[in-house]
Structure formats: C-alpha cells, structure tokens
N, C-alpha and C positions, 0 to 999 in steps of 0.2 A: 773158629773158636767160639763156643757157646757156653759161657759160665753159668753155673747154677748154684745159688746159695752162698754160704760162706760169709765171713766177716771182712768187709772191704773198707779200707781207709782211703778217703779222697782228700787230697791236700791242696789248699790254696792259702798262702802265707802272707798276703799283703792286705790291701785296704778293703773297706766295706763295699765299695762299688765293684771291685774285682771279685769279691766273694759272691755278690748278688749275680754276677754274670756266669758263675759256675752252676747256677741253679738247674738249668736243663740237663747238664751232664750228671749232676748228683741224682736227679730223678731217674735218669736212664739206668744208673747203677742200682738205685734202690728198687727198681722194678724187678730185679733178679737176685739181688743179694739178700741174705738173711738179716744182716745188720750192716749199717753204714755209720762209720765214725768220720766226722769232718775234722780235719786238722787245719787250724787257722792260726793266724797271729793275733795279738791283742787288738790290733787296729781293725780286724775283720770280725771279731767275736760277735758283736751285736747283729751283724748281718747274717752270720752263720746260724744264729739262734732262730732266725726267721725262715730258714730254707725248708721247704717240704722235702721229706725223704731222709733227713738227718736223724739218726737215733741217739747219737751222743757226740759231744764236742771234746776235742783235745786242743788246748791252746799252748802254743810255743812261740816265743819271740825269736825269730831266725835272724842271726846277724848277717847272713848272706842275702837277705831279702829286705829287712826293715830299712826304711829310708834314713833313720837316725840310729844306726847300729852302735851298740856298745862293744867292748872288747870280747873276744872269744873266751868263754868260761868253760873250761874242760869239765868241771864237776857238773855244771848245769846240763851240758850236752850229754854226758854219760847218764845222768838221772833221767833225761828225756828218752834215751835208748832203753833204759830199764822200764819206763812207763810203756813204751811201745811193746816190749816183750810181754808185759802183764796183760795187754789188750788181746793177745792171741790172734793176731791178724793173719788172714789167709792171702790177702792181696793188698797192694797199695798202688794208687794212681796219683801221680804228682802233676798237678795243673800249674802251669806257669805262663807268663807272657813271653813274647819273642826275646825280650832283652834280659830275661832271667834264666839262670841255670838251675835245673832240677837235680844236678849231680851231688851237691852237698847233702841234701836230704836223702837221696838214694843211698849214699854211703851209710848214713845213720840207720836207714831201714835195713840195710844188709847186716850191720852190726847187731840189729835186733832179730835177725833171722827170718825176716819176712820172705816167704818163698817165691813171691812174684811181685816185681816192681816194674811199673810202666811209666813212661814220660815222653814228651816231645823234646828232642834234644838235637841241636846242631853239632854239639861236641861229641867226640868219640867217648862212649861210656865204659869201655872195657867190660868188666863183669858186673857193673853196678845196675844195669837194666836188663830185664828179660825181654822187654819190648821197647825198642827205640823207635819212636814214631816220627814221621816227617809230615809237615803240612805247610801250605803256602802262608807267607806273611801277609798276604792281601785278603785275609778272611777276618770276619768279626771274631772277637774273643769267645762269644758263645759257640760259634761254629768250630773254633779251635778246640774247645773243650769237648764238644760232641764228637769231633773227629777222633780224638784220642780214646775216649771211652768206647767209641764204636770199634776201633781197632782192637780193643780188649774184649769185644763181644757183647757190649751193652748197648741197647737201643731204647729209645723212648717208647713207652707202651702205646697201644692204639688209642687215638683220641687226644694224645698230648702233642700239641703243635709246637712245642719248644719255646714258648714265650717265657719271659721272666715271671716268677711267682713268689709269693711269700705266704707264710701262715698269718692269717688275719685273726685277731683276738677280739672277741665280743666284749671283753672287759676293758679294752682300750678305746675310749671315746674320742671322736674327732673334736678338735678344739673349735670347730665351727659348726653351726647348725647346717645339716646337709641340704635343706631346702633353699638356702641363701647362696646364690652364685658368688664366687670369689676367684681371684687369680693369686697364685703364690709367686712371690719373687724371693729367690734364695741367692743372696749376694756372695756367699763365701764359697771357697773351694779348698780341698786338702792341699793343692799345689797353687801358690799365689799367682803363677803365670797363667792360670786358667780362669781367672776371675776379672770381671769388669771392676773399675775403680768404684769406691763407695759413692762418689759424687754422681757417676753415671747411673748407678742403681737408683739413687734418690730421684734423679731426673725421670727415670722410667716410672717409678711409683707415682710421682706427681702427674705425669702425662696420662697414665692409666686411670687415675682418679678423675682427672678432668674429662675423660671419655666416658665416665659413668661406671667404671669397674670398682668393685670392692677389692681391696688389696691386703694380703697377709704377707708379712715378711718373716721368713724362717731362718734358723741357724742352729748350729750345735752349741753345747754349753761353752765351748771355747770361742764362740763368735758373738757373744752377747753385746760387746762393745760395738761390733760392726753393725749388727741389726739395729741397735739403738741409734747409731749414727745415721743410717739410711732412713729410718723411720722419722727421726727428728728433722732431717734436712729436706724431706719430701714436701713439707708444708701442705699435707693433705691428710684426710682421715685414713689412718693405717693401723692395722693390728700387728704388733710386734710380738712374735712368739719365740724370739731368739732364746735358746737355752732352756725352754720350758717343756720340751718333749723328749721322750726316748726315741730310738729309731723306729720302733713300732708305732709310737704316737705320731711321729712325723709322717709315717706311711698313711695313717688315717687322715691327717690334714691334707696330704697330697691327693688321697683318694676322693675327697670331697671337693677338690678344686676343679675349675673349668680347664685350667692349664697351669703350667709352671714355667717360669723363666729361670734358667740355671746354667752354670757352666758345665764343662766336662768333669763331673765329680759324682760321688755316690748318690746324692738325691735325684740325679737325672735317671739313674737306673732304678732307684726306688719308685719313682713316678711311673716308669715303664712297667714295673712289676704290679702296680695297681691300676694300670690302664689309663693314666692321665696324660694328655698330650703335652709335649715338651717343646718349648722354644729354647734351643740349645745355643748358648754363646760358646762356640766350640773353638777354643784357641788351637791352632794347628801344630802345637808342640808334639802331638802324636797323631797318627793317621785316623781320620774320621771313619774310614772303612772298617777299622778294628774296634772303635770305641763309641760310635754313635748310639743313640737310644735304640733299643732292640725291639722290633715288632710292635711299635706304638706310633701313633701319629706324631710327627715332629717336623720341625724346620731348623736347619743349621745356619748359623751366621758367623762369618769371620772375613777378614780381608786377606787376600793372597799376599804372602810376603816371601822373600827369598830365603828366610831362615826357618821356613816350615820344617817340622821334624826335628827341631833342636832338642827336645826333651828337657828344656830348661825348667827349673822350679821357680826361679825369679827371672823375669824378663830382663835381659841385658840391654835391650834397645830402648832409647828414650821415647816415651810416649806410648809404649806397648801397642804398636800400630795394628797388629793382627786383630785385636779386640776393640781398642778404643776408636778404630775407624768405622765400627758399626754404629749406625745412627739409631737414636731412640725411636724415631718414626718407623724405621724398618721393623723394630721389635714390636711396637704397638700394633702395626698392621698384621704381623704374624699372629699375635694374640687374638686379634679380631677374626682372623681366618680360622683359627683352631677353636676359639671359644665364643661363637657368635651369640650364645644366649645371654652372656653377661656384659655384652658390649653396647655402646651407644649412649649418647647423652641422656636419653630418656629412661635408662635402666632404673629399676626400682632400687632405692637405697634404704633398706631396713636396718635396724640395729644389728650389730654383729654380736653373736652369742659366743662367749668364751667358756669353754668347759674346763673343769678342774681335773688334774690327774692324768692328762694326756701324755 
C-alpha cells in the first residue's frame, strides 16, 4: 500500500505528552499527504500546535478517552461528525495507547463517511476499520505509532531519524540567558502517582545548589503553588518559573538547560523533543519500555515494587515506595553525569536573567 496525497486525519485524543510522542508518525504521514489534520483533545492541544507536519487542528473532548469525562452529549457528538464531514477527509488514522479503544472514534468517522479508517485494536472492529493493526505491547509509544502508519503505507522521509521534534519559535524567548548553565527541576505531573513529594523536590533543589548548580523550577499554570512551595522550602537560590510559560515557552527553557529532572509526564517528552538530557523519576505505574524518554540521553530511577503496572493515578500504598525510595544523592549523581558543565562546587554563579513573555 503506497498512498499518495489526499487529506489525512491523524488522531490522538489524550494528554500533551501522548501527543508529542505521535510526532514521528505525523511526520511520516505528512511526507506523503497533501494535508494533515491533527485531531486532539483539549488536554493535548498545546502540544499538537507544536508538531511539525500538522496543517490544521481539530479539537474534540472525547468522553471515552478523557480522564475526567462528562456525560455523553448526543448533540455535541453529532456536531463533531458534521465537522468531520466538512473537512472532506480521505483517510483517518487513530492513534491510541494499549489501554484505549479506537472504536468509538472509528464509529464517528464512519458516520462522517470517511472512506478509510485505520487503528491498532485488540477488539474485533466489525466494519469500523479498513485496517486493523496489531503490534506488541512491549514497544515504545513512538514505535507503536510508526508501526500503524507504516502499515498504512507511510514512512519517515530520508534523513528523518524518528526523534521527537517541535516547531521552535524565534519569537519565544528562553526565560534564561543561554550562556548561563542551569538545571531544571519540574516537580509536577499530570498524574499524582508519577511525582516525587514536594519535600523531596525541595531537598533535591537544595542539594543541587550546594553542588554549584543553578536551578530553575518549572510548572504549569495549575502548579504555581507547588513550584512556589518547592522553591521556598529549598533554602537556596532558585528561579521559580511556575505558571509563567506557555508550552512553547517551557520548551525554550528546557532547550537552554543542561538537564531536567522530571517524572513520567509531558515535559519529559518536551525535553526529549529539544534534545535536553532527562533524569526521569519514572514511577512504574506504566511500563518504561513504552513511555521512557525517546532517543535522548536519560537515566531512569524507581524502586522495584510488587504493584508495578498498577496504572494508579493516586498511589494507594503508604509512603509511595516506588518513587520515595529513590535517594536525592542518586539523582544528583545522575545530573552530574548528564550535565558535567554545570556541576561542581567551583561552578561560576552569575546572576540569573529572567526574560519576559516566555
């Protein structure tokens, strides 16, 4: 199957990190399609706006995917079908994780008259899919997406190594002067079970500062209280950028960093997309083989626990042992392996430049 041209919809309906991981698959489709529409949920919109190869966005909150779904709204779903009809789609490729079903969306695409619909599905799809793909659960999400679009006839163009990538904007300034080395600590996560406690992040920031690192704490607008708490508790010179950047602005902060310490959450993949090494506090609620930072220097930390693979959003085990058992010293040592230029007690400590509008 060798497709040429046409208007192709690529769907990924969950979070920013998940959308970033579809980037290589999107670029493979864009290399041969005339037009690519990215269908995403509201939680993934900011990431979809950064993906190379996307010509237009369509945003839909899918109650079968969203982690906080509302009731099914028949009128809203039928209006969504009408919008799909207006787009004049030739093909649709539905990207999902192993635990998600592509079939509800496939049904709506059929209602919209899309002539070719493809997805990876363990469930019998009946007439909902033209291509029902199968792939091992022991592959990375990037490989899962590339496998599906490859089965549809789309391959990455020559010279594209399949790394994560984003559109970089010259108009978005880094919040740090690029000549000044710094380490980013991102204490939050979209799923609480994937994050170190604020106190542990504060310990880390203080330990890094004692070792001569300049430290920047980052967070989303919903994490302002968390980043402030970490920065205050650290008792060290810290720049708190919590809530001050867009996703594109955060990308620029990460791009200027020597390394980032972050859980298994969107900014880990954003760091990979700009080539910044990642120290990953990777709670084993999901398999690292599928979700670890992709094609970037990184080190993973967690404690082996019998409840690995639980997919918990809130850890039900007292003390959150899979992450809280990781020592601050281990993380500091990893930073100094990945970011040697900014390490050591003798490192130059110049004033930190904060830029406006990032």
